[in-house]
KOLMARNU-297372 format. One line per 3 residues: for each residue x, y, z of C-alpha. Coordinates in steps of 0.02 Angstrom, whole numbers. Last residue first. Example, Ala and Ser with C-alpha at 12.3 -4.5 7.8 and 13.67 -1.06 7.14 Angstrom:
REM residues 2
684 -53 357 ~ 615 -225 390
//
This chain:
REM residues 969
4493 2672 8560 ~ 4488 2778 8404 ~ 4678 2800 8391
4701 2611 8398 ~ 4574 2583 8259 ~ 4664 2708 8148
4827 2623 8186 ~ 4769 2457 8113 ~ 4859 2322 8210
5000 2206 8167 ~ 5087 2081 8283 ~ 4975 1937 8239
5020 1960 8052 ~ 5209 1967 8082 ~ 5241 1781 8084
5121 1741 7943 ~ 5192 1880 7843 ~ 5365 1808 7862
5311 1632 7816 ~ 5254 1697 7648 ~ 5434 1737 7599
5524 1899 7549 ~ 5354 1978 7563 ~ 5277 2121 7464
5168 2240 7561 ~ 4999 2307 7488 ~ 4889 2223 7622
4986 2318 7762 ~ 4973 2482 7668 ~ 4782 2470 7648
4754 2413 7827 ~ 4839 2575 7890 ~ 4991 2556 8000
5045 2496 8170 ~ 5168 2352 8200 ~ 5194 2285 8378
5354 2189 8424 ~ 5375 2108 8596 ~ 5430 1933 8529
5556 2003 8404 ~ 5515 1918 8242 ~ 5564 1745 8175
5487 1625 8052 ~ 5578 1688 7895 ~ 5645 1522 7836
5578 1355 7905 ~ 5675 1223 7999 ~ 5601 1278 8166
5688 1445 8140 ~ 5782 1517 7997 ~ 5811 1698 7956
5886 1733 8128 ~ 5888 1883 8112 ~ 5744 1998 8066
5679 2024 7890 ~ 5659 2194 7817 ~ 5478 2256 7802
5439 2289 7619 ~ 5326 2391 7507 ~ 5373 2570 7554
5304 2668 7405 ~ 5143 2718 7503 ~ 5231 2792 7658
5079 2885 7723 ~ 5088 2805 7900 ~ 5206 2677 7969
5234 2637 8155 ~ 5355 2497 8200 ~ 5356 2464 8386
5437 2359 8521 ~ 5610 2317 8446 ~ 5726 2249 8581
5782 2096 8481 ~ 5856 2204 8347 ~ 5964 2106 8219
5901 2175 8055 ~ 5934 2087 7889 ~ 6016 2179 7741
6030 2133 7555 ~ 5868 2223 7520 ~ 5932 2387 7592
5845 2431 7762 ~ 5692 2533 7788 ~ 5669 2544 7598
5558 2632 7471 ~ 5525 2803 7548 ~ 5472 2927 7414
5309 2990 7494 ~ 5377 2997 7675 ~ 5224 3057 7773
5265 2957 7929 ~ 5395 2832 7987 ~ 5413 2785 8169
5537 2648 8222 ~ 5541 2612 8412 ~ 5643 2496 8526
5815 2485 8444 ~ 5939 2421 8581 ~ 6020 2282 8480
6032 2380 8314 ~ 6154 2259 8223 ~ 6134 2260 8033
6170 2087 7970 ~ 6217 2064 7789 ~ 6112 1937 7697
6204 1804 7597 ~ 6179 1815 7407 ~ 6366 1832 7369
6464 1854 7527 ~ 6621 1913 7438 ~ 6528 2035 7330
6461 2137 7480 ~ 6341 2266 7425 ~ 6327 2409 7546
6182 2424 7676 ~ 6092 2591 7688 ~ 5977 2612 7833
5835 2733 7815 ~ 5806 2739 7626 ~ 5716 2847 7497
5693 3018 7581 ~ 5633 3148 7451 ~ 5480 3221 7541
5540 3215 7721 ~ 5380 3239 7821 ~ 5418 3119 7965
5565 3020 8029 ~ 5575 2941 8203 ~ 5715 2819 8247
5724 2762 8427 ~ 5839 2657 8536 ~ 6011 2675 8454
6149 2611 8570 ~ 6233 2496 8438 ~ 6225 2633 8309
6411 2645 8274 ~ 6418 2493 8162 ~ 6287 2579 8050
6401 2728 8006 ~ 6493 2644 7862 ~ 6326 2604 7778
6261 2777 7768 ~ 6113 2825 7891 ~ 5979 2937 7825
5969 2923 7637 ~ 5878 3048 7521 ~ 5890 3217 7606
5813 3365 7519 ~ 5646 3391 7608 ~ 5700 3392 7793
5532 3431 7871 ~ 5552 3305 8012 ~ 5701 3212 8089
5707 3133 8260 ~ 5857 3028 8307 ~ 5863 2942 8477
5994 2842 8571 ~ 6158 2899 8501 ~ 6311 2838 8604
6419 2787 8454 ~ 6352 2937 8359 ~ 6526 2983 8299
6657 2856 8360 ~ 6754 2873 8195 ~ 6851 2772 8069
6813 2847 7897 ~ 6777 2724 7753 ~ 6931 2660 7663
6913 2476 7703 ~ 6722 2472 7686 ~ 6734 2562 7520
6584 2668 7468 ~ 6664 2827 7536 ~ 6805 2795 7414
6978 2870 7419 ~ 6938 2966 7578 ~ 6963 3157 7581
6787 3206 7620 ~ 6637 3122 7699 ~ 6488 3226 7731
6382 3171 7881 ~ 6194 3179 7896 ~ 6157 3204 7713
6058 3321 7597 ~ 6002 3459 7722 ~ 5949 3611 7625
5768 3616 7679 ~ 5812 3598 7864 ~ 5639 3600 7950
5684 3503 8105 ~ 5832 3395 8144 ~ 5830 3318 8320
5983 3221 8384 ~ 5985 3128 8553 ~ 6121 3035 8642
6278 3129 8583 ~ 6436 3072 8680 ~ 6542 3045 8522
6463 3194 8437 ~ 6624 3266 8370 ~ 6789 3163 8377
6780 3131 8191 ~ 6799 3318 8151 ~ 6984 3310 8190
7030 3346 8011 ~ 7141 3282 7870 ~ 7049 3119 7831
6884 3219 7823 ~ 6725 3213 7917 ~ 6594 3346 7890
6456 3360 8014 ~ 6272 3403 8012 ~ 6251 3419 7822
6182 3553 7706 ~ 6127 3681 7833 ~ 6089 3841 7736
5905 3861 7792 ~ 5923 3835 7977 ~ 5745 3799 8030
5783 3690 8182 ~ 5936 3599 8245 ~ 5921 3508 8411
6071 3425 8496 ~ 6070 3325 8656 ~ 6216 3234 8738
6365 3354 8725 ~ 6495 3298 8854 ~ 6648 3317 8743
6606 3499 8696 ~ 6785 3547 8646 ~ 6751 3515 8461
6602 3632 8473 ~ 6719 3783 8488 ~ 6739 3786 8298
6555 3813 8260 ~ 6575 3798 8071 ~ 6592 3609 8089
6407 3617 8138 ~ 6361 3624 7956 ~ 6324 3748 7816
6329 3910 7914 ~ 6243 4080 7905 ~ 6055 4045 7922
6035 4026 8111 ~ 5850 3992 8133 ~ 5869 3892 8289
6023 3798 8357 ~ 5989 3707 8517 ~ 6137 3632 8613
6121 3517 8763 ~ 6257 3448 8874 ~ 6379 3598 8884
6538 3569 8988 ~ 6650 3677 8877 ~ 6531 3825 8886
6498 3887 8709 ~ 6564 4034 8609 ~ 6482 4074 8441
6561 4202 8324 ~ 6656 4074 8218 ~ 6487 3992 8176
6419 4153 8105 ~ 6265 4237 8181 ~ 6146 4314 8053
5982 4225 8101 ~ 6001 4228 8291 ~ 5916 4093 8394
6041 4005 8510 ~ 5992 3883 8643 ~ 6121 3825 8775
6089 3688 8899 ~ 6178 3613 9052 ~ 6077 3499 9157
6025 3380 9020 ~ 5889 3365 8891 ~ 5768 3510 8921
5629 3542 8796 ~ 5640 3613 8626 ~ 5609 3793 8680
5606 3965 8608 ~ 5616 4146 8669 ~ 5705 4263 8552
5894 4289 8565 ~ 6019 4186 8664 ~ 5944 4065 8791
6039 3989 8933 ~ 5983 3841 9042 ~ 6115 3809 9175
6166 3675 9299 ~ 6336 3649 9380 ~ 6391 3827 9426
6505 3793 9576 ~ 6665 3848 9490 ~ 6591 4015 9440
6760 4101 9398 ~ 6773 3984 9246 ~ 6598 4041 9195
6642 4228 9171 ~ 6686 4200 8984 ~ 6519 4115 8960
6430 4268 9034 ~ 6521 4394 8925 ~ 6493 4280 8774
6303 4284 8808 ~ 6304 4475 8812 ~ 6390 4481 8643
6283 4340 8575 ~ 6120 4443 8595 ~ 5972 4474 8711
6024 4351 8844 ~ 5890 4242 8924 ~ 5890 4153 9091
5916 3993 9197 ~ 6050 3989 9328 ~ 6105 3853 9448
6258 3847 9559 ~ 6283 4035 9571 ~ 6411 4086 9702
6497 4217 9589 ~ 6346 4330 9563 ~ 6429 4478 9477
6409 4397 9308 ~ 6220 4404 9334 ~ 6227 4591 9353
6346 4614 9203 ~ 6222 4517 9096 ~ 6082 4637 9129
5910 4554 9145 ~ 5743 4580 9051 ~ 5604 4458 9097
5488 4419 8952 ~ 5455 4240 8997 ~ 5405 4116 8861
5557 3999 8863 ~ 5696 4059 8974 ~ 5581 4080 9125
5694 4146 9261 ~ 5794 4041 9389 ~ 5928 4093 9513
6001 3964 9637 ~ 6163 4006 9730 ~ 6127 4185 9775
6238 4259 9908 ~ 6271 4425 9816 ~ 6089 4478 9819
6140 4662 9805 ~ 6217 4625 9637 ~ 6043 4565 9578
5948 4724 9614 ~ 6049 4856 9522 ~ 5928 4875 9379
5754 4820 9423 ~ 5711 4644 9359 ~ 5592 4649 9216
5417 4607 9156 ~ 5368 4448 9249 ~ 5216 4368 9166
5298 4200 9119 ~ 5367 4173 9296 ~ 5513 4060 9332
5567 4186 9467 ~ 5646 4060 9587 ~ 5770 4141 9708
5879 4035 9821 ~ 6024 4106 9920 ~ 5940 4260 9998
6028 4331 10150 ~ 6036 4507 10076 ~ 5852 4517 10057
5852 4712 10065 ~ 5849 4733 9877 ~ 5689 4637 9868
5595 4780 9953 ~ 5451 4780 9835 ~ 5408 4621 9753
5472 4598 9572 ~ 5339 4653 9449 ~ 5213 4556 9342
5164 4422 9467 ~ 5067 4274 9394 ~ 5140 4125 9488
5224 3979 9405 ~ 5385 4003 9508 ~ 5376 4121 9660
5498 4027 9768 ~ 5595 4133 9893 ~ 5732 4053 9998
5857 4130 10116 ~ 5748 4258 10206 ~ 5837 4330 10359
5807 4508 10295 ~ 5619 4491 10291 ~ 5590 4672 10332
5602 4731 10153 ~ 5472 4604 10090 ~ 5346 4734 10040
5175 4661 10003 ~ 5149 4527 9871 ~ 5030 4540 9723
4982 4437 9574 ~ 4949 4260 9637 ~ 4828 4174 9515
4933 4017 9479 ~ 5002 3996 9654 ~ 5117 3863 9570
5261 3890 9693 ~ 5233 4012 9837 ~ 5363 3954 9961
5434 4082 10084 ~ 5586 4013 10171 ~ 5694 4102 10307
5559 4196 10402 ~ 5630 4275 10563 ~ 5559 4446 10528
5384 4383 10493 ~ 5306 4561 10505 ~ 5299 4588 10315
5183 4442 10297 ~ 5056 4549 10396 ~ 5027 4646 10233
4916 4503 10171 ~ 4967 4401 10018 ~ 4878 4420 9850
4779 4309 9730 ~ 4777 4156 9838 ~ 4720 3990 9756
4846 3874 9838 ~ 4975 3768 9753 ~ 5118 3826 9865
5078 3916 10023 ~ 5227 3858 10121 ~ 5293 3961 10265
5457 3915 10348 ~ 5543 4026 10484 ~ 5399 4072 10602
5473 4130 10766 ~ 5376 4293 10788 ~ 5209 4222 10736
5086 4351 10805 ~ 5041 4456 10650 ~ 5030 4319 10526
4838 4309 10521 ~ 4808 4500 10541 ~ 4772 4524 10355
4650 4382 10336 ~ 4711 4254 10206 ~ 4620 4232 10039
4578 4095 9918 ~ 4636 3938 10001 ~ 4609 3788 9890
4737 3683 9985 ~ 4892 3606 9914 ~ 5015 3695 10028
4975 3758 10205 ~ 5132 3704 10292 ~ 5176 3815 10440
5346 3798 10521 ~ 5428 3891 10666 ~ 5281 3908 10790
5356 3952 10960 ~ 5244 4105 10995 ~ 5085 4011 10958
4984 4103 11092 ~ 4934 4242 10972 ~ 4860 4117 10851
4696 4203 10831 ~ 4559 4136 10716 ~ 4426 4273 10700
4456 4305 10514 ~ 4430 4116 10478 ~ 4555 4049 10353
4472 3999 10190 ~ 4464 3858 10062 ~ 4531 3708 10165
4515 3550 10061 ~ 4667 3457 10124 ~ 4840 3418 10048
4944 3510 10174 ~ 4885 3540 10354 ~ 5054 3533 10431
5098 3628 10592 ~ 5267 3638 10673 ~ 5326 3710 10839
5174 3695 10960 ~ 5212 3741 11138 ~ 5067 3871 11154
4937 3753 11093 ~ 4844 3775 10927 ~ 4713 3641 10960
4605 3768 11058 ~ 4591 3874 10902 ~ 4500 3737 10806
4598 3651 10664 ~ 4587 3738 10495 ~ 4438 3707 10385
4367 3584 10260 ~ 4488 3444 10316 ~ 4506 3301 10193
4635 3214 10303 ~ 4785 3235 10189 ~ 4894 3322 10322
4843 3342 10503 ~ 5014 3341 10587 ~ 5020 3461 10735
5197 3449 10801 ~ 5269 3474 10973 ~ 5458 3445 10984
5427 3382 11119 ~ 5261 3303 11170 ~ 5145 3244 11032
5301 3248 10921 ~ 5363 3084 10999 ~ 5201 2991 10984
5186 3059 10805 ~ 5355 2978 10760 ~ 5302 2813 10840
5139 2816 10747 ~ 5238 2853 10588 ~ 5341 2697 10621
5177 2597 10639 ~ 5113 2675 10472 ~ 5270 2623 10382
5345 2787 10324 ~ 5383 2826 10141 ~ 5530 2866 10027
5537 2926 9848 ~ 5634 2900 9689 ~ 5588 2717 9685
5501 2684 9848 ~ 5636 2660 9991 ~ 5560 2634 10160
5605 2748 10306 ~ 5650 2699 10481 ~ 5728 2538 10418
5898 2590 10494 ~ 5972 2576 10320 ~ 5833 2691 10256
5869 2820 10389 ~ 6056 2806 10351 ~ 6025 2829 10163
5917 2982 10195 ~ 6054 3060 10296 ~ 6180 3029 10159
6060 3102 10033 ~ 6043 3258 10142 ~ 6232 3277 10153
6239 3269 9960 ~ 6103 3402 9949 ~ 6208 3511 10067
6356 3487 9960 ~ 6257 3541 9806 ~ 6198 3694 9897
6380 3751 9910 ~ 6499 3809 10041 ~ 6408 3724 10179
6266 3769 10296 ~ 6219 3635 10416 ~ 6073 3521 10373
5922 3526 10483 ~ 5903 3713 10447 ~ 5719 3699 10403
5746 3755 10226 ~ 5884 3628 10202 ~ 5771 3488 10270
5635 3544 10150 ~ 5761 3533 10005 ~ 5804 3355 10063
5621 3310 10058 ~ 5598 3380 9883 ~ 5747 3280 9824
5681 3121 9899 ~ 5502 3132 9837 ~ 5388 3085 9977
5270 2940 9953 ~ 5123 2962 10070 ~ 5061 2820 10176
4994 2941 10308 ~ 5002 3119 10252 ~ 5161 3219 10269
5213 3301 10432 ~ 5278 3134 10493 ~ 5427 3153 10379
5488 3295 10483 ~ 5519 3169 10626 ~ 5659 3087 10525
5752 3248 10479 ~ 5737 3307 10663 ~ 5817 3146 10721
5956 3167 10594 ~ 5980 3341 10666 ~ 6003 3267 10838
6147 3160 10772 ~ 6179 2992 10860 ~ 6021 2906 10799
6006 2783 10945 ~ 5850 2868 11006 ~ 5759 2825 10843
5803 2639 10856 ~ 5744 2631 11033 ~ 5586 2723 10983
5541 2575 10874 ~ 5547 2460 11030 ~ 5448 2590 11129
5317 2596 10989 ~ 5303 2407 11001 ~ 5275 2414 11190
5136 2542 11165 ~ 5055 2427 11036 ~ 5071 2278 11160
4980 2367 11307 ~ 5063 2445 11459 ~ 5216 2555 11467
5372 2573 11576 ~ 5423 2390 11565 ~ 5439 2400 11378
5569 2544 11391 ~ 5667 2457 11529 ~ 5677 2293 11433
5731 2378 11272 ~ 5860 2477 11370 ~ 5932 2323 11462
5950 2227 11296 ~ 6030 2381 11209 ~ 6154 2398 11354
6203 2217 11346 ~ 6227 2232 11155 ~ 6335 2389 11177
6437 2295 11306 ~ 6460 2145 11183 ~ 6547 2260 11054
6510 2177 10886 ~ 6404 2310 10801 ~ 6383 2281 10616
6198 2322 10618 ~ 6135 2367 10790 ~ 6015 2502 10740
5959 2414 10578 ~ 5927 2257 10681 ~ 5808 2359 10793
5713 2419 10641 ~ 5717 2244 10559 ~ 5648 2158 10715
5517 2293 10750 ~ 5447 2275 10575 ~ 5450 2084 10578
5354 2074 10741 ~ 5409 1924 10850 ~ 5387 2022 11009
5545 2125 10983 ~ 5611 2087 11159 ~ 5648 1909 11114
5756 1973 10972 ~ 5870 2052 11101 ~ 5894 1888 11194
5933 1794 11032 ~ 6058 1927 10985 ~ 6147 1903 11150
6169 1715 11139 ~ 6355 1714 11095 ~ 6411 1892 11070
6600 1855 11076 ~ 6600 1718 10947 ~ 6544 1842 10810
6470 1755 10655 ~ 6297 1830 10665 ~ 6368 2004 10710
6493 2030 10570 ~ 6379 1929 10458 ~ 6247 2068 10457
6106 2135 10567 ~ 5972 2106 10438 ~ 6003 1922 10409
6035 1893 10596 ~ 5864 1972 10637 ~ 5767 1873 10507
5843 1709 10569 ~ 5807 1760 10750 ~ 5625 1798 10715
5606 1631 10624 ~ 5680 1536 10773 ~ 5575 1630 10900
5413 1605 10800 ~ 5358 1749 10702 ~ 5204 1849 10763
5030 1788 10719 ~ 4925 1849 10571 ~ 4743 1812 10621
4619 1752 10488 ~ 4432 1800 10491 ~ 4323 1708 10365
4147 1758 10305 ~ 4186 1937 10351 ~ 4036 2033 10415
4103 2212 10402 ~ 4077 2227 10590 ~ 4163 2063 10625
4321 2109 10524 ~ 4326 2280 10616 ~ 4308 2185 10787
4470 2093 10751 ~ 4572 2253 10759 ~ 4740 2285 10678
4663 2284 10509 ~ 4676 2206 10332 ~ 4514 2188 10233
4488 2077 10086 ~ 4334 2086 9974 ~ 4293 1959 9838
4185 1965 9684 ~ 4114 1809 9594 ~ 3944 1894 9557
3846 1736 9598 ~ 3952 1676 9740 ~ 3926 1843 9829
4026 1998 9866 ~ 3910 2139 9927 ~ 3930 2290 9815
4041 2431 9877 ~ 3947 2598 9877 ~ 4033 2680 10025
3875 2688 10131 ~ 3829 2509 10080 ~ 4000 2441 10126
3985 2515 10302 ~ 4159 2537 10373 ~ 4203 2516 10557
4374 2590 10601 ~ 4559 2559 10575 ~ 4572 2486 10399
4753 2461 10346 ~ 4727 2385 10174 ~ 4564 2373 10082
4587 2240 9945 ~ 4449 2234 9814 ~ 4454 2072 9712
4357 2077 9549 ~ 4238 1977 9444 ~ 4146 2104 9338
4222 2282 9344 ~ 4051 2341 9284 ~ 3977 2306 9460
4121 2404 9534 ~ 4080 2556 9430 ~ 3893 2542 9460
3919 2542 9649 ~ 4041 2689 9632 ~ 3904 2790 9539
3773 2742 9666 ~ 3876 2794 9815 ~ 3920 2959 9732
3736 2987 9685 ~ 3683 2961 9867 ~ 3816 3075 9942
3791 3217 9816 ~ 3958 3297 9778 ~ 3991 3235 9602
4128 3320 9507 ~ 4262 3191 9552 ~ 4154 3037 9513
4156 3005 9326 ~ 4326 3075 9302 ~ 4395 2957 9435
4363 2810 9320 ~ 4536 2734 9307 ~ 4473 2588 9414
4608 2620 9543 ~ 4557 2806 9537 ~ 4376 2759 9572
4434 2661 9725 ~ 4534 2808 9788 ~ 4388 2926 9758
4272 2822 9857 ~ 4390 2804 9995 ~ 4420 2991 10003
4234 3027 10004 ~ 4206 2898 10144 ~ 4328 2965 10266
4462 2868 10358 ~ 4599 2952 10457 ~ 4688 2790 10509
4737 2722 10338 ~ 4629 2665 10192 ~ 4760 2595 10076
4672 2542 9913 ~ 4715 2389 9806 ~ 4604 2334 9662
4625 2170 9566 ~ 4521 2165 9407 ~ 4451 2028 9292
4492 1888 9413 ~ 4581 1721 9383 ~ 4728 1815 9302
4856 1701 9389 ~ 4995 1836 9384 ~ 4887 1978 9440
4821 1867 9582 ~ 4998 1816 9628 ~ 5054 1995 9642
4905 2039 9752 ~ 4939 1884 9862 ~ 5118 1935 9887
5063 2115 9928 ~ 4936 2042 10051 ~ 5072 1951 10147
5174 2111 10158 ~ 5027 2211 10214 ~ 4986 2093 10357
5169 2081 10415 ~ 5163 2095 10604 ~ 5210 2280 10600
5042 2338 10676 ~ 4963 2191 10766 ~ 4849 2066 10679
4700 2054 10569 ~ 4653 1981 10397 ~ 4467 1986 10360
4399 1895 10209 ~ 4234 1932 10123 ~ 4153 1829 9985
4179 1647 10039 ~ 4070 1514 9959 ~ 4159 1525 9788
4325 1468 9868 ~ 4475 1528 9771 ~ 4489 1686 9876
4474 1582 10037 ~ 4609 1467 9980 ~ 4724 1616 9946
4694 1680 10120 ~ 4743 1511 10194 ~ 4893 1493 10085
4953 1664 10145 ~ 4929 1619 10327 ~ 5029 1456 10299
5171 1555 10222 ~ 5171 1678 10362 ~ 5173 1541 10488
5312 1449 10400 ~ 5436 1587 10422 ~ 5490 1747 10336
5402 1812 10182 ~ 5522 1904 10064 ~ 5492 2089 10052
5385 2146 9907 ~ 5397 2252 9755 ~ 5221 2282 9685
5155 2191 9527 ~ 5063 2299 9398 ~ 4893 2372 9425
4923 2557 9417 ~ 4768 2660 9449 ~ 4854 2769 9579
4980 2815 9449 ~ 5063 2966 9522 ~ 5068 3096 9384
5180 3114 9233 ~ 5216 3244 9101 ~ 5275 3383 9221
5273 3572 9204 ~ 5159 3560 9053 ~ 5152 3745 8992
5263 3700 8842 ~ 5127 3595 8767 ~ 4995 3728 8785
5106 3856 8700 ~ 5131 3733 8556 ~ 4949 3698 8550
4907 3888 8531 ~ 5041 3909 8396 ~ 4973 3764 8294
4795 3826 8317 ~ 4845 3998 8258 ~ 4926 3929 8103
4777 3827 8073 ~ 4660 3979 8080 ~ 4776 4074 7960
4768 3935 7838 ~ 4576 3912 7847 ~ 4548 4103 7836
4651 4117 7677 ~ 4571 3967 7596 ~ 4448 4072 7492
4600 4147 7406 ~ 4629 3980 7321 ~ 4479 4007 7208
4566 4083 7056 ~ 4704 3948 7071 ~ 4579 3805 7049
4581 3682 7191 ~ 4670 3510 7203 ~ 4821 3577 7296
4710 3674 7416 ~ 4615 3515 7461 ~ 4772 3416 7485
4847 3548 7597 ~ 4683 3556 7700 ~ 4679 3368 7721
4860 3363 7784 ~ 4818 3510 7898 ~ 4667 3417 7974
4771 3260 7994 ~ 4910 3354 8086 ~ 4777 3439 8191
4707 3270 8249 ~ 4878 3212 8301 ~ 4912 3372 8399
4743 3355 8482 ~ 4776 3176 8535 ~ 4942 3230 8602
4862 3369 8706 ~ 4726 3248 8772 ~ 4857 3123 8834
4954 3274 8915 ~ 4795 3331 9001 ~ 4765 3155 9061
4935 3149 9145 ~ 5049 3008 9095 ~ 5067 2873 9220
5186 2843 9364 ~ 5204 2700 9490 ~ 5252 2575 9353
5395 2679 9285 ~ 5396 2820 9154 ~ 5539 2940 9150
5623 2883 8993 ~ 5464 2843 8894 ~ 5382 3006 8948
5539 3102 8892 ~ 5524 3020 8718 ~ 5336 3059 8712
5367 3239 8763 ~ 5510 3257 8633 ~ 5403 3185 8498
5260 3304 8542 ~ 5388 3449 8541 ~ 5453 3394 8374
5276 3382 8309 ~ 5249 3564 8363 ~ 5411 3614 8280
5361 3528 8118 ~ 5187 3608 8129 ~ 5271 3779 8139
5371 3738 7984 ~ 5217 3669 7898 ~ 5116 3832 7931
5260 3937 7865 ~ 5268 3830 7712 ~ 5081 3851 7693
5092 4039 7712 ~ 5231 4047 7585 ~ 5129 3939 7466
4978 4053 7495 ~ 5082 4206 7446 ~ 5013 4234 7272
4846 4153 7315 ~ 4821 4288 7443 ~ 4831 4435 7323
4657 4408 7246 ~ 4567 4388 7414 ~ 4654 4536 7488
4603 4640 7338 ~ 4426 4574 7350 ~ 4424 4623 7531
4487 4796 7495 ~ 4360 4820 7350 ~ 4220 4767 7467
4270 4892 7604 ~ 4282 5030 7474 ~ 4103 4989 7420
//
């Protein structure tokens, strides 16, 4: 009975605070939507053709959108219910609050939004075809693809002759011509296995999810066969095939005239084409002597091509390159800008000698490529190049990651700062690219397979490498392969799940580098590391280990221990003997305590403890690590407790992420920053953990309800400022030190109850210099906000002559506003001229907002429309704005040729889309809209619109789609 009374009492009391709970729910929902918006904006910024959004991010965004709809329906249902029955909604509201919190945590856990887009089918960047022979070869392949009687085409020729380049041109032309439903490109490479080829084809079809869980050979083959059949008329290009492939075993349907499918295979070996049964076999021949010379002179530069002292020497050098474009550009890169005839004579003699010492054309090609390698003057540059061969064939290596690896290996000499070492690495990278030993691929580099063959031929002797990365190995190489002279081993990116307990590597006394990352290794036998006295780099990142064996402690020469994203790693043995360790990366692991013996790691310069589960750093530890340049804790959800005086003592810091418990501690750190001249990246949190995402290298987030503006001290070079639940000031003018933040690019203000305006500009103050560099502004749950900028001290804010002159928001790219219930107009007329860089406007859940862009009345122009120039505006998103009546005042016309999307939802009083300039086209008014524009809304809203002219609807109708239909597809 007592239990029943208690429950009834709770049920009766809940309606009284239901409104508060709903407000709390909506505040949390606003923050969740802000995170979603931030992720979508970051995705747009980072996205390029070779990247795609991760599936889990897609799913997360869909879940957020669904939850928004559910909460909207719940709020409506509660509003329509009888007061006496509202207590029954308690469970629903509390459940939604929990769901919002869970989704927010999930969203923050996404370390990266994008993944490699193997299914990307856009055009690829290509080198220009050289010579008539290549053009004729391309025409011949194209004719075969257009011939219904030819299903399989084989393209063969020596490595480096240009097969892939020709096919890249054909691939781009096929995409452009759209004669086939799908064009699929898969690079097979030397280490072929059927499972990997099947997976790669499925990824290109964006159907990997259907195949990845299947292990049965027959069913995999059948699944892929069905996928390709459903792709209708397609062209499948298998590039760089080395061995004989059975189409039936893989699951590739036989191309026939009836199905209209085509298969193109490129290979170095004619017999591969014959085994596959190609209907047409085409050989790619080397360049003619004249074409080869033209390519060489183009690459070697005008200083050489126009030199009278060199005469015929370039032609003689080119003759030794066997007409292969790859060899020609690599040798040209080595001799670029060199006009000393003696050096050219030496190069010619050396090329002849090298080729004379080996037999077979492929061996001679490798010797020509080695010529370029040997002419790298710095031994460490050579090591940097050879290191790239440790990655899988055709792998795109991120540039910054590669340079970090070079630093770990000691290939880059130690300098005063890590930043200087990164700069040195970029210079080496540029040199290797200029010498055509590495190929640029956006923010990555890759090795041509023939160049990698050359590198592996070098590392098969000295320095001795074992490079078996990305070969789908199920176990480590056999013991006999681990020779005594081996120095570096890479088995990254395989399917190795265990290390045999009987495997003894006692003879590998010279082993310095062991790369085991990206394998499902679950445990490591305790003696495994016992006989590796020279090991300096150990990478176990992205493995499934739960603890490391005690034998790790015996690696006394270890300088880099990399355990990033070991998501179940909880225990490490004592590290006290690893006194040469310079880098320790434990980010995204599950450790709860700092490893024992950390205080002995006096050489440590890089420590990544971005670990949510880490409890605290022992008192007195950090000052003992006085050489630290990189120190990172989790500033968002981590609970790591650190003492400010211990961080202040680290004077060599270049990067620091962490949390300070209050403003006093934060001020101590900020005041110490002038002494830390190398500190160029920070992410500092004051108060409780919170995140709006990172928008710049230098971020401060403050979350303290009673802090006054004049108590805040900020670094002068701050790039991102987050103000959260600070209820003591009316505007950012209250933060007096903000006027010095001339590089501020990103500002997020959330749940500050007393904020009435963001800035105040007066004729007597210097406020107008604020926010000149700002690129993104997010305003979330600010119930007191009634205008963006308050204008004071001018005779008439409505007068164009007397309106303030300011550069505020002149660099603004994105504004996001949600949950600001009091504001009625977003951008005032006098500010519109500053918005030339604005790319995105997103406004949601602002109950009283009436207008987005306010255009003043201009009596001089009479009935003429006033142009509002937003030349870079790409996206306009308006949701749940019940009072919104106008995007742009009726006397305004938008000039925004970059506009890609207008998204409108639940804005029922909005009855008009403003016209786009020019108003007249083809002799008819209102016949223009930006060509790339898409409009998304409900069908009901679209049909309710009122049009300035019927022509305007006719122009926009093909650009509109029902957003509900889009979400369901």
